Backbone as CSV, one residue per row, in Angstrom:
resi,resn,N_x,N_y,N_z,CA_x,CA_y,CA_z,C_x,C_y,C_z
1,MET,29.726,221.869,-231.025,29.659,221.841,-229.588,30.999,222.237,-228.970
2,LYS,32.124,221.723,-229.541,33.438,222.071,-229.011,33.685,223.571,-229.100
3,ARG,33.268,224.180,-230.215,33.476,225.611,-230.397,32.695,226.408,-229.346
4,PHE,31.441,225.984,-229.068,30.625,226.663,-228.068,31.283,226.574,-226.696
5,VAL,31.778,225.396,-226.349,32.438,225.198,-225.055,33.677,226.069,-224.978
6,PHE,34.458,226.123,-226.065,35.652,226.946,-226.083,35.316,228.421,-225.863
7,ILE,34.296,228.905,-226.546,33.907,230.308,-226.399,33.469,230.584,-224.970
8,CYS,32.699,229.682,-224.383,32.264,229.864,-222.990,33.461,229.893,-222.048
9,LEU,34.403,228.967,-222.246,35.597,228.951,-221.401,36.417,230.216,-221.589
10,PHE,36.513,230.685,-222.834,37.239,231.921,-223.108,36.620,233.095,-222.351
11,MET,35.309,233.201,-222.416,34.634,234.315,-221.741,34.820,234.224,-220.232
12,LEU,34.786,233.043,-219.664,35.023,232.882,-218.230,36.448,233.287,-217.861
13,ALA,37.387,233.011,-218.755,38.783,233.338,-218.481,39.032,234.842,-218.479
14,VAL,38.390,235.572,-219.388,38.652,237.010,-219.466,37.714,237.828,-218.595
15,GLN,36.607,237.263,-218.168,35.646,238.023,-217.383,36.224,238.641,-216.118
16,PRO,36.973,237.905,-215.284,37.452,238.523,-214.055,38.274,239.784,-214.296
17,ALA,39.084,239.778,-215.358,39.922,240.939,-215.639,39.135,242.098,-216.227
18,LEU,38.042,241.817,-216.928,37.337,242.864,-217.658,35.909,243.096,-217.182
19,ALA,35.379,242.242,-216.292,33.976,242.326,-215.886,33.626,243.705,-215.355
20,GLY,32.497,244.191,-215.804,31.991,245.472,-215.333,32.713,246.668,-215.917
21,SER,33.635,246.431,-216.792,34.369,247.551,-217.377,34.256,247.495,-218.885
22,GLY,34.603,248.593,-219.491,34.628,248.621,-220.937,35.839,247.858,-221.441
23,ALA,35.731,247.344,-222.597,36.838,246.628,-223.218,36.758,246.876,-224.717
24,ILE,37.771,246.430,-225.400,37.821,246.550,-226.854,37.724,245.145,-227.447
25,GLU,36.892,245.004,-228.474,36.850,243.778,-229.256,37.524,244.100,-230.576
26,THR,38.657,243.463,-230.792,39.403,243.646,-232.031,39.170,242.439,-232.919
27,LYS,38.864,242.692,-234.176,38.760,241.630,-235.170,39.855,241.864,-236.198
28,LEU,40.624,240.812,-236.444,41.675,240.855,-237.445,41.301,239.896,-238.567
29,TYR,41.345,240.362,-239.797,40.949,239.588,-240.968,42.200,239.206,-241.756
30,PHE,42.485,237.909,-241.794,43.671,237.388,-242.455,43.280,236.651,-243.732
31,GLY,43.593,237.235,-244.875,43.382,236.541,-246.137,44.431,235.457,-246.292
32,LEU,44.031,234.308,-246.830,44.953,233.177,-246.935,45.589,233.024,-248.315
33,SER,45.194,233.860,-249.273,45.834,233.810,-250.592,47.160,234.563,-250.518
34,ILE,48.163,234.011,-251.180,49.486,234.630,-251.198,49.701,235.280,-252.557
35,ALA,50.171,236.534,-252.540,50.449,237.250,-253.786,51.407,236.433,-254.640
36,GLY,51.105,236.318,-255.908,51.937,235.552,-256.816,51.540,234.086,-256.901
37,GLY,50.535,233.700,-256.115,50.048,232.318,-256.176,50.250,231.568,-254.877
38,GLY,49.411,230.609,-254.668,49.507,229.779,-253.477,48.608,230.282,-252.356
39,ARG,48.541,229.482,-251.319,47.717,229.817,-250.162,48.454,229.449,-248.887
40,VAL,48.125,230.126,-247.821,48.628,229.772,-246.504,47.963,228.446,-246.133
41,SER,48.769,227.440,-245.854,48.221,226.128,-245.516,47.682,226.135,-244.081
42,GLU,46.900,225.123,-243.765,46.380,225.000,-242.399,47.532,224.856,-241.406
43,GLN,48.547,224.104,-241.770,49.710,223.937,-240.894,50.438,225.274,-240.692
44,GLN,50.621,226.046,-241.763,51.267,227.351,-241.638,50.431,228.282,-240.760
45,TRP,49.099,228.250,-240.948,48.210,229.097,-240.149,48.316,228.720,-238.668
46,GLN,48.241,227.423,-238.369,48.316,226.975,-236.978,49.661,227.354,-236.351
47,SER,50.717,227.255,-237.108,52.039,227.651,-236.633,52.088,229.148,-236.331
48,PHE,51.482,229.943,-237.203,51.437,231.391,-236.988,50.649,231.726,-235.716
49,VAL,49.509,231.090,-235.550,48.692,231.340,-234.355,49.470,230.953,-233.099
50,ALA,50.069,229.763,-233.112,50.785,229.270,-231.936,52.026,230.105,-231.607
51,GLY,52.738,230.540,-232.629,53.991,231.248,-232.395,53.902,232.752,-232.307
52,THR,52.842,233.336,-232.885,52.751,234.799,-232.958,51.541,235.369,-232.225
53,VAL,50.376,234.762,-232.416,49.151,235.322,-231.839,48.977,234.928,-230.368
54,THR,48.995,233.636,-230.100,48.734,233.150,-228.742,49.707,233.710,-227.699
55,PRO,51.005,233.804,-227.975,51.900,234.368,-226.959,51.560,235.815,-226.574
56,ARG,50.933,236.554,-227.484,50.588,237.944,-227.198,49.238,238.072,-226.482
57,PHE,48.372,237.065,-226.661,47.057,237.062,-226.012,46.772,235.671,-225.439
58,PRO,47.541,235.263,-224.434,47.408,233.905,-223.901,46.115,233.663,-223.133
59,ASP,45.392,234.723,-222.750,44.146,234.539,-221.996,43.004,234.047,-222.871
60,GLY,43.145,234.122,-224.182,42.119,233.581,-225.060,41.794,234.462,-226.245
61,LEU,41.233,233.828,-227.252,40.800,234.484,-228.480,39.915,233.505,-229.224
62,THR,39.255,233.989,-230.241,38.383,233.141,-231.055,38.813,233.266,-232.511
63,ILE,38.824,232.131,-233.218,39.173,232.122,-234.632,37.978,231.609,-235.417
64,VAL,37.600,232.359,-236.442,36.449,232.015,-237.273,36.936,231.789,-238.703
65,LYS,36.530,230.668,-239.304,36.823,230.432,-240.721,35.771,231.159,-241.549
66,ALA,36.222,231.843,-242.587,35.301,232.633,-243.409,35.811,232.673,-244.849
67,THR,35.012,233.285,-245.699,35.419,233.611,-247.053,35.295,235.116,-247.196
68,GLY,36.368,235.748,-247.597,36.347,237.192,-247.762,36.393,237.551,-249.228
69,GLN,35.952,238.755,-249.518,36.112,239.258,-250.884,36.433,240.731,-250.816
70,TRP,37.177,241.187,-251.791,37.616,242.568,-251.828,38.046,242.925,-253.246
71,ARG,38.210,244.208,-253.447,38.690,244.701,-254.737,39.901,245.572,-254.435
72,ASP,40.998,245.270,-255.062,42.235,246.005,-254.832,42.106,247.412,-255.398
73,PRO,42.127,248.432,-254.540,41.976,249.798,-255.040,43.168,250.244,-255.903
74,ARG,44.290,249.554,-255.777,45.473,249.901,-256.575,45.543,249.102,-257.862
75,GLY,44.675,248.119,-257.985,44.694,247.231,-259.149,44.145,247.891,-260.399
76,LYS,44.499,247.345,-261.517,44.037,247.873,-262.796,42.701,247.278,-263.196
77,SER,42.299,246.214,-262.509,41.057,245.524,-262.829,40.018,245.824,-261.754
78,SER,38.777,245.803,-262.155,37.710,245.996,-261.172,37.200,244.649,-260.663
79,LYS,37.981,243.595,-260.932,37.604,242.246,-260.550,37.549,242.110,-259.026
80,VAL,36.493,241.448,-258.543,36.358,241.161,-257.123,37.122,239.874,-256.830
81,ILE,37.952,239.920,-255.816,38.765,238.774,-255.429,38.125,238.114,-254.217
82,SER,37.956,236.797,-254.274,37.390,236.031,-253.169,38.463,235.071,-252.674
83,GLU,38.592,234.940,-251.360,39.621,234.061,-250.823,39.237,233.531,-249.448
84,PRO,39.789,232.364,-249.083,39.574,231.868,-247.726,40.200,232.858,-246.740
85,THR,39.568,233.001,-245.600,39.959,234.010,-244.623,39.851,233.428,-243.226
86,ARG,40.659,233.946,-242.317,40.510,233.640,-240.904,40.300,234.963,-240.178
87,ILE,39.300,234.980,-239.307,39.025,236.164,-238.489,39.406,235.816,-237.064
88,VAL,40.293,236.593,-236.487,40.698,236.408,-235.093,40.020,237.499,-234.276
89,VAL,39.266,237.079,-233.269,38.542,238.005,-232.394,39.217,237.981,-231.031
90,ILE,39.625,239.157,-230.573,40.305,239.282,-229.289,39.585,240.355,-228.465
91,VAL,39.164,240.007,-227.255,38.579,240.973,-226.327,39.671,241.313,-225.320
92,HIS,39.980,242.597,-225.202,41.129,243.001,-224.387,40.906,244.381,-223.789
93,PRO,41.668,244.706,-222.747,41.587,246.063,-222.207,42.180,247.061,-223.206
94,GLU,41.744,248.278,-223.113,42.253,249.324,-224.006,43.550,249.869,-223.429
95,THR,44.654,249.228,-223.822,45.968,249.616,-223.320,46.949,249.757,-224.472
96,ALA,48.024,250.474,-224.213,49.078,250.621,-225.212,49.734,249.267,-225.494
97,ALA,49.853,248.426,-224.475,50.476,247.111,-224.655,49.647,246.239,-225.593
98,ALA,48.329,246.262,-225.450,47.460,245.466,-226.329,47.534,246.000,-227.757
99,ALA,47.509,247.317,-227.921,47.603,247.911,-229.259,48.931,247.543,-229.923
100,LYS,50.000,247.553,-229.157,51.318,247.181,-229.682,51.325,245.718,-230.118
101,ALA,50.767,244.837,-229.291,50.729,243.405,-229.605,49.938,243.144,-230.885
102,ILE,48.824,243.833,-231.044,48.005,243.670,-232.256,48.778,244.152,-233.486
103,GLY,49.450,245.273,-233.368,50.276,245.768,-234.473,51.373,244.785,-234.851
104,GLU,51.980,244.159,-233.856,53.032,243.177,-234.119,52.476,241.954,-234.859
105,ILE,51.288,241.508,-234.463,50.645,240.371,-235.130,50.401,240.702,-236.602
106,ARG,49.826,241.877,-236.846,49.521,242.276,-238.219,50.792,242.359,-239.070
107,GLN,51.826,243.014,-238.531,53.077,243.166,-239.269,53.734,241.818,-239.553
108,ALA,53.685,240.925,-238.584,54.293,239.605,-238.755,53.607,238.825,-239.874
109,TYR,52.274,238.895,-239.935,51.541,238.165,-240.970,51.843,238.743,-242.354
110,VAL,51.827,240.061,-242.459,52.109,240.720,-243.743,53.493,240.307,-244.250
111,LYS,54.465,240.324,-243.366,55.830,239.987,-243.765,55.967,238.501,-244.087
112,ARG,55.448,237.647,-243.228,55.636,236.195,-243.392,54.932,235.646,-244.634
113,PHE,53.727,236.174,-244.924,52.924,235.616,-246.014,52.733,236.587,-247.186
114,HIS,53.569,237.611,-247.274,53.600,238.536,-248.408,52.214,239.130,-248.697
115,GLN,51.607,239.701,-247.665,50.273,240.277,-247.789,50.366,241.792,-247.959
116,GLN,49.323,242.385,-248.519,49.248,243.848,-248.593,48.907,244.419,-247.227
117,SER,48.008,243.729,-246.505,47.585,244.236,-245.201,46.788,243.168,-244.465
118,VAL,46.511,243.453,-243.218,45.572,242.689,-242.399,44.545,243.707,-241.922
119,LEU,43.290,243.499,-242.292,42.228,244.421,-241.892,41.988,244.300,-240.392
120,GLN,41.835,245.441,-239.722,41.555,245.471,-238.289,40.336,246.342,-238.027
121,THR,39.407,245.818,-237.224,38.302,246.638,-236.731,38.321,246.573,-235.213
122,ASP,37.953,247.664,-234.584,37.875,247.754,-233.125,36.503,248.270,-232.722
123,GLN,35.990,247.715,-231.657,34.680,248.138,-231.168,34.681,248.105,-229.652
124,GLN,34.137,249.138,-229.041,33.961,249.160,-227.581,32.907,248.116,-227.215
125,VAL,33.197,247.325,-226.200,32.239,246.339,-225.705,32.198,246.416,-224.194
126,ASN,31.104,245.943,-223.643,30.966,245.882,-222.205,30.788,244.422,-221.817
127,ILE,31.661,243.932,-220.973,31.597,242.542,-220.510,30.578,242.478,-219.370
128,VAL,29.614,241.600,-219.508,28.598,241.417,-218.455,28.600,239.967,-218.012
129,GLU,28.260,239.787,-216.759,28.217,238.422,-216.216,26.848,237.837,-216.401
């Protein structure tokens, strides 16, 4: 119930700025396994969100807990890797400033948690009331 209320409040917050116009929905996929062993803890994740993500998108975003799997194309093994994942969904105007902020978030996570990458998908969306 809390998550539903949060999503509704988020949509109300961004609607005035984006209503009736096209927008971009960006999804960022953050794997929580750290190369060489270990995992990003819940406290580390919350700190990253509070210090890096939220300041760049203070109007709102959604975080989804998930399990991701992938196969390293550079790896010598064809083994599928499964790991806890966080998906951050941000609805924003299509601007250079938003693209820059998203790039900064991705780079910060890769550097801080020794990741190969942060997967990003973008999709045109239309905000309706």
